[in-house]
N, C-alpha and C positions, 0 to 999 in steps of 0.2 A: 422569543426571537430565535430564528433558525440559526443553527451553527454554520460555520464556514463550510463544513463538509456537506451539509444539506444544500447549501447554495451551489456547491460544485455539482452535486448529484442532479440538481434541478437545472443546471446549465446557466445559472445566474453569474457564476464566476468560472472563467475558463480553466481547464485542466488538461493534463496529458493522460487521457483515459487509456487504460490497458484493456479492460474488459468489464462488462456488467451483465447481470441477469435481472430478473424481476425483483430480487430482494437484496442484491449486493452490488458494490461498485469498487473497482480497483483502479488506482491512478498513481502516477509517479509523484514522489515527494519532491517538492520544488527546492528543498534544502537538504539534498541527499547526503548521507554519509558514505555511500558507495554508488557506483553506476548501477542502475536497475532498482534502487531503493523504492519500493512500492508500498502504498497504503491500501489496506483492504477494510472497507466499512460496510456496515449494514445500512440499507436505505432507511430503515426504521431508526429514527434518532433516539438513542439512549445514551446517557452520559457515561455510565460505567459498563464495561464489557460484561462483567459478571452479573449485571442486572438484566441482561437479555433473557427472555424466556428460554428454557432449556432447548427447545427445538430450533429456535433462531440462533442460539449460540452454536449448536452442533452444525447447523447449515453454514454458518459463517466460517467455521473452522474447515469444513469440507471445501468451500469456495476458496479459502486461503491456500489450502493444499494444492488445488488445481493451479492457482496462480504461481505458487512457489515452484511447482514442477516446470512451468513455462519459463520462469526466471532462470532456473538452473540449466535449462536447455539453451537459453539465449545469451546468458552472461557467463563467461568463464569464472568459476568459483568452486571451492571445495564443498560448500553448503550454502543453503539459504537460511540465515539466522532469523529467528522470530522474537519479537519483543512487543510488549504491551506496556505503555507508560500511562497515557491518558490524562496527563496534567495540562497540556497546552490547549486542547480543543475538547469541549464538553460533548463529544460524540464518540462512541466506542469505535476503536480502530486498532488494527494490527499492522505493525511494521514488518515487512519482509525485506531482508537485506542480504544481498550476495556477500559472503564472507570467505576469507582464506585463513583468518586468525581471529582470536577473541577480540583483539583491539579494533578490528574492522567494524564492530557493532557499537563502538563508543559514540555517544551523542555529544561528547565534549570536544571531540576533534573538529578541526576546521571542515566546514561543509564544502562539498564540491560544487562547481559552477559549470553549467552546460548552456549552450545556446538554445534558442527555440527549436532550431532544426535538429540539434542533437537530442533534445528531449523527445521530439516527435519520432525520430529514428529509433530511440531506445524503446519507447512505448509500443511502436509497431513491431519491433523485433520480439519483444516478450509476447505480445498478442498473437503474433504469427506462430509462436511455439506452444500455445495453449491448445 
C-alpha cells in the first residue's frame, strides 16, 4: 500500500506543493511547527532515509539544500533547521523548518494553523525564491 506521501506525489491527496523535479517533491507540512515548515521527500518510496541508495540520498540532500535556501529567502529566520524523524510516515522525508532558536524546532509544541489561502501564499513565496 502506498504511503500518504506517495499519494501526495501522485496527486491523489492535495498538498501545498513548493517545488518538484523528476525525483523529488517538496510541500508544506499541514501541521507546521513554524511558518514555512516544508517536507522534502524522494519520489522513490523508501521507509528509512538511510536505506536510500547513496546517489539518491546525495541527490535528495542537494534538493533539500535548494529548498532550504528558498525558505531562508522567503521566511524571516536565523536559519533553516533540518530534522529527520521518520516515525509517523513510512516514506523517507526531511523536515526543513525556519528557526530563530532551538525551541522553534520542537515537535512537542502546539502546531500552527493557517488558512488554505495562507498555505497557498507561503508555498508560492518559497517557490518563487528557489
